[in-house]
LUMSELUM-717143 format. One record per residue (C-alpha): residue number from 0; residue in one letter; x, y, z. Coordinates in Angstrom, 2 decimals, padded with zeros to 5 digits. Example, Ala and Ser with C-alpha at 12.3 -4.5 7.8 and 13.67 -1.06 7.14 Angstrom:
<i: 0 aa: A X: 012.30 Y: -004.50 Z: 007.80>
<i: 1 aa: S X: 013.67 Y: -001.06 Z: 007.14>
//
This chain:
<i: 0 aa: M X: 138.22 Y: 124.77 Z: 094.50>
<i: 1 aa: I X: 138.30 Y: 121.18 Z: 093.19>
<i: 2 aa: A X: 140.53 Y: 122.28 Z: 090.31>
<i: 3 aa: E X: 143.02 Y: 123.73 Z: 092.82>
<i: 4 aa: L X: 143.07 Y: 120.49 Z: 094.79>
<i: 5 aa: V X: 143.57 Y: 118.48 Z: 091.60>
<i: 6 aa: A X: 146.43 Y: 120.78 Z: 090.58>
<i: 7 aa: V X: 148.14 Y: 120.46 Z: 093.97>
<i: 8 aa: I X: 147.45 Y: 116.83 Z: 094.89>
<i: 9 aa: G X: 147.46 Y: 115.26 Z: 091.41>
<i: 10 aa: P X: 151.22 Y: 115.39 Z: 090.86>
<i: 11 aa: L X: 151.91 Y: 114.18 Z: 094.42>
<i: 12 aa: W X: 149.56 Y: 111.24 Z: 093.97>
<i: 13 aa: R X: 151.06 Y: 110.38 Z: 090.59>
<i: 14 aa: E X: 154.57 Y: 110.52 Z: 092.07>
<i: 15 aa: R X: 153.61 Y: 108.25 Z: 094.98>
<i: 16 aa: H X: 151.87 Y: 105.90 Z: 092.59>
<i: 17 aa: Q X: 154.93 Y: 105.64 Z: 090.32>
<i: 18 aa: E X: 157.55 Y: 105.19 Z: 093.11>
<i: 19 aa: P X: 156.91 Y: 101.46 Z: 093.71>
<i: 20 aa: L X: 156.84 Y: 100.82 Z: 089.97>
<i: 21 aa: A X: 160.20 Y: 102.52 Z: 089.43>
<i: 22 aa: S X: 161.91 Y: 100.84 Z: 092.37>
<i: 23 aa: R X: 161.97 Y: 097.38 Z: 090.78>
<i: 24 aa: P X: 162.68 Y: 096.01 Z: 087.31>
<i: 25 aa: R X: 159.68 Y: 095.98 Z: 085.01>
<i: 26 aa: R X: 158.17 Y: 092.73 Z: 083.80>
<i: 27 aa: R X: 155.76 Y: 094.45 Z: 081.44>
<i: 28 aa: A X: 155.93 Y: 097.43 Z: 079.16>
<i: 29 aa: V X: 154.92 Y: 100.85 Z: 080.42>
<i: 30 aa: G X: 151.14 Y: 101.16 Z: 080.18>
<i: 31 aa: A X: 150.49 Y: 097.43 Z: 080.26>
<i: 32 aa: G X: 148.27 Y: 095.89 Z: 082.93>
<i: 33 aa: A X: 144.94 Y: 096.81 Z: 084.41>
<i: 34 aa: K X: 143.75 Y: 100.39 Z: 084.09>
<i: 35 aa: H X: 142.23 Y: 102.38 Z: 086.93>
<i: 36 aa: K X: 138.45 Y: 102.04 Z: 087.00>
<i: 37 aa: L X: 138.24 Y: 105.18 Z: 089.10>
<i: 38 aa: V X: 140.13 Y: 108.14 Z: 087.62>
<i: 39 aa: F X: 142.02 Y: 110.53 Z: 089.88>
<i: 40 aa: V X: 139.34 Y: 113.23 Z: 090.02>
<i: 41 aa: D X: 136.71 Y: 110.64 Z: 091.01>
<i: 42 aa: R X: 139.10 Y: 109.27 Z: 093.64>
<i: 43 aa: L X: 139.47 Y: 112.76 Z: 095.04>
<i: 44 aa: L X: 135.72 Y: 113.39 Z: 095.02>
<i: 45 aa: A X: 135.00 Y: 110.07 Z: 096.73>
<i: 46 aa: T X: 137.57 Y: 110.87 Z: 099.41>
<i: 47 aa: L X: 136.18 Y: 114.36 Z: 099.98>
<i: 48 aa: V X: 132.60 Y: 113.07 Z: 100.23>
<i: 49 aa: R X: 133.73 Y: 110.39 Z: 102.68>
<i: 50 aa: L X: 135.59 Y: 112.89 Z: 104.86>
<i: 51 aa: R X: 133.00 Y: 115.67 Z: 104.73>
<i: 52 aa: H X: 129.75 Y: 113.72 Z: 104.93>
<i: 53 aa: D X: 130.99 Y: 110.47 Z: 106.48>
<i: 54 aa: A X: 129.35 Y: 108.56 Z: 103.64>
<i: 55 aa: M X: 129.52 Y: 104.80 Z: 103.89>
<i: 56 aa: H X: 131.82 Y: 103.03 Z: 101.47>
<i: 57 aa: D X: 128.84 Y: 101.09 Z: 100.13>
<i: 58 aa: V X: 127.11 Y: 104.34 Z: 099.16>
<i: 59 aa: L X: 130.23 Y: 105.53 Z: 097.36>
<i: 60 aa: T X: 130.51 Y: 102.22 Z: 095.50>
<i: 61 aa: C X: 127.00 Y: 102.73 Z: 094.14>
<i: 62 aa: W X: 127.64 Y: 106.36 Z: 093.17>
<i: 63 aa: F X: 130.90 Y: 105.66 Z: 091.35>
<i: 64 aa: G X: 130.08 Y: 102.16 Z: 090.05>
<i: 65 aa: V X: 133.20 Y: 100.45 Z: 091.40>
<i: 66 aa: D X: 134.00 Y: 097.79 Z: 093.96>
<i: 67 aa: R X: 134.22 Y: 098.58 Z: 097.67>
<i: 68 aa: S X: 137.94 Y: 097.76 Z: 097.73>
<i: 69 aa: T X: 138.54 Y: 100.40 Z: 095.04>
<i: 70 aa: I X: 136.88 Y: 103.06 Z: 097.19>
<i: 71 aa: T X: 138.79 Y: 101.94 Z: 100.27>
<i: 72 aa: R X: 142.10 Y: 102.03 Z: 098.39>
<i: 73 aa: A X: 141.34 Y: 105.46 Z: 096.90>
<i: 74 aa: I X: 140.56 Y: 106.94 Z: 100.30>
<i: 75 aa: S X: 143.63 Y: 105.39 Z: 101.92>
<i: 76 aa: E X: 145.86 Y: 106.77 Z: 099.14>
<i: 77 aa: L X: 144.50 Y: 110.32 Z: 099.14>
<i: 78 aa: R X: 143.74 Y: 110.95 Z: 102.79>
<i: 79 aa: P X: 147.41 Y: 111.41 Z: 103.83>
<i: 80 aa: L X: 147.97 Y: 113.74 Z: 100.88>
<i: 81 aa: L X: 145.00 Y: 115.89 Z: 101.88>
<i: 82 aa: A X: 146.30 Y: 116.08 Z: 105.45>
<i: 83 aa: A X: 149.76 Y: 117.31 Z: 104.41>
<i: 84 aa: P X: 150.33 Y: 121.02 Z: 105.12>
<i: 85 aa: S X: 151.89 Y: 121.50 Z: 101.67>
<i: 86 aa: C X: 148.58 Y: 120.54 Z: 100.05>
<i: 87 aa: M X: 146.55 Y: 123.19 Z: 101.84>
<i: 88 aa: P X: 145.34 Y: 125.87 Z: 099.42>
<i: 89 aa: A X: 146.45 Y: 129.42 Z: 100.27>
<i: 90 aa: Y X: 142.95 Y: 130.69 Z: 101.10>
<i: 91 aa: W X: 142.42 Y: 127.80 Z: 103.56>
<i: 92 aa: A X: 145.73 Y: 128.52 Z: 105.23>
<i: 93 aa: Q X: 144.73 Y: 132.16 Z: 105.59>
<i: 94 aa: S X: 141.37 Y: 131.36 Z: 107.15>
<i: 95 aa: I X: 142.68 Y: 128.62 Z: 109.43>
<i: 96 aa: M X: 146.04 Y: 130.03 Z: 110.51>
<i: 97 aa: G X: 145.26 Y: 133.72 Z: 110.15>
<i: 98 aa: V X: 148.22 Y: 134.19 Z: 107.81>
//
């Protein structure tokens, strides 16, 4: 199930993440700058735990070993993608919509 979500949402997240970078001239080479401390799969897991169990951001910061702002940013980036109808796996659509 997580692998399906990663396969569906991963490219959308990467595309949204790259849009602002491509819209302006680069000052640094591609790959320069700070790296993500929370990889995409961990971002997705943190968002799912937050949405499913209503875990506090402070709890998630301890679990993933990152700053609170990183968790907040991850959730705010992925939550709209999870809500999009195009990201709904086929078996969820069948059970929810009766398709």
